[in-house]
C-alpha positions as CSV (number, residue, x, y, z in Angstrom):
1,X,54.6,-20.3,-86.1
2,X,58.0,-19.8,-84.6
3,X,58.4,-17.7,-81.7
4,X,61.2,-16.1,-83.1
5,X,59.1,-14.9,-86.2
6,X,56.8,-13.3,-83.4
7,X,59.8,-11.2,-81.8
8,X,61.3,-10.1,-85.1
9,X,57.8,-8.5,-85.6
10,X,57.4,-7.1,-82.3
11,X,60.9,-5.9,-82.0
12,X,60.0,-2.9,-84.0
13,X,58.3,-0.1,-82.0
14,X,55.6,0.9,-84.5
15,X,54.7,-2.5,-85.4
16,X,54.5,-3.3,-81.6
17,X,52.2,0.0,-81.4
18,X,50.0,-1.4,-84.4
19,X,49.5,-4.8,-82.7
20,X,48.6,-3.2,-79.5
21,X,45.9,-1.1,-81.2
22,X,44.7,-4.5,-82.9
23,X,44.2,-6.0,-79.4
24,X,41.3,-3.7,-79.0
25,X,39.6,-3.9,-82.3
26,X,39.9,-4.6,-85.9
27,X,41.0,-1.2,-87.6
28,X,41.5,0.2,-91.1
29,X,44.8,1.8,-92.2
30,X,43.5,5.0,-91.7
31,X,42.6,4.8,-88.0
32,X,45.8,3.1,-87.1
33,X,47.6,6.2,-89.1
34,X,45.6,8.9,-87.1
35,X,46.0,6.8,-83.7
36,X,49.6,6.5,-84.5
37,X,50.1,10.2,-86.1
38,X,52.4,8.5,-88.8
39,X,52.0,8.7,-92.5
40,X,49.8,6.0,-94.4
41,X,52.6,4.8,-96.3
42,X,54.6,4.1,-93.2
43,X,51.4,2.2,-91.5
44,X,50.9,0.3,-94.7
45,X,54.6,-0.9,-94.8
46,X,54.1,-2.2,-91.3
47,X,51.2,-3.7,-91.5
48,X,51.9,-5.7,-94.9
49,X,55.1,-7.0,-93.0
50,X,52.8,-8.1,-90.1
51,X,50.4,-9.6,-92.6
52,X,53.3,-11.3,-94.2
53,X,54.3,-12.9,-91.0
54,X,50.9,-14.0,-89.9
55,X,50.3,-11.8,-87.1
56,X,47.5,-9.7,-88.6
57,X,44.8,-10.7,-91.1
58,X,43.5,-8.3,-93.5
59,X,40.0,-7.8,-95.5
60,X,38.8,-5.4,-98.0
61,X,35.8,-3.4,-97.8
62,X,35.5,-1.4,-100.9
63,X,38.6,0.8,-100.9
64,X,39.6,0.2,-97.1
65,X,41.7,-2.6,-95.8
66,X,40.6,-3.9,-92.4
67,X,43.1,-5.3,-90.2
68,X,42.7,-7.6,-87.3
69,X,44.4,-10.0,-85.4
70,X,44.1,-13.6,-86.2
71,X,40.7,-15.4,-85.5
72,X,42.7,-18.2,-84.1
73,X,46.2,-17.3,-83.3
74,X,48.8,-20.4,-82.5
75,X,49.5,-20.8,-78.8
76,X,52.9,-19.0,-79.0
77,X,51.3,-15.8,-80.5
78,X,48.5,-15.7,-77.9
79,X,50.8,-15.9,-75.1
80,X,52.7,-12.9,-76.6
81,X,49.6,-10.7,-77.0
82,X,48.6,-11.5,-73.5
83,X,52.3,-10.3,-72.3
84,X,51.5,-7.5,-74.4
85,X,48.3,-6.5,-73.0
86,X,49.4,-6.9,-69.3
87,X,52.5,-5.4,-69.9
88,X,51.1,-2.2,-71.9
89,X,49.9,-0.3,-68.9
90,X,53.2,0.6,-67.7
91,X,54.2,2.1,-71.2
92,X,53.0,5.7,-71.6
93,X,53.0,5.6,-75.6
94,X,50.6,2.7,-75.6
95,X,48.0,4.7,-73.4
96,X,48.5,7.9,-75.9
97,X,48.0,5.7,-78.5
98,X,44.7,4.2,-77.1
99,X,43.4,7.8,-76.3
100,X,43.8,8.8,-79.8
101,X,41.8,5.9,-80.9
102,X,39.3,6.6,-78.5
103,X,38.7,10.1,-80.2
104,X,38.2,8.4,-83.4
105,X,35.7,5.9,-82.0
106,X,32.7,7.5,-83.9
107,X,34.3,7.0,-87.3
108,X,35.6,3.5,-86.3
109,X,32.2,2.0,-85.6
110,X,31.6,1.0,-89.4
111,X,34.7,-1.4,-89.3
112,X,32.8,-4.2,-87.4
113,X,29.8,-4.0,-89.5
114,X,31.7,-4.0,-92.5
115,X,34.2,-7.0,-91.5
116,X,30.5,-9.2,-92.3
117,X,30.4,-7.9,-95.9
118,X,34.5,-7.5,-96.5
119,X,36.2,-9.8,-99.0
120,X,39.1,-11.8,-97.9
121,X,42.6,-11.0,-98.6
122,X,44.8,-14.2,-98.9
123,X,41.6,-16.3,-98.1
124,X,41.3,-15.5,-94.6
125,X,38.5,-13.5,-93.2
126,X,39.5,-11.5,-89.8
127,X,36.7,-11.5,-86.6
128,X,36.6,-8.8,-84.3
129,X,38.5,-9.8,-80.9
130,X,37.5,-8.8,-77.6
131,X,39.6,-8.1,-74.7
């Protein structure tokens, strides 16, 4: 994966916020939508962009799409994800997003269990990432 491709993906604030949320756990589109307070169509568009560029993986569980970071990210992406995790506390919007996500914790519990049964999209199976 080229570093410039990673930066092209992360230079958009919404995509950066989505990736930050996914550093904490896999999520379905509706959870990202609620955490970021954005319309479903906007979230889906950004997730599709991130998936096309290899920054996220997707699984289908019934009618839901579950997104996660790659199970085995290339070193270039892994370094950028670490940088994001280290830098996020200095940016209030990331804290706000996480607080909103925490309020959804009860309705997000099914995602990890669903990943075991989910069907791969593009032949990839995401895994829960721990921080």
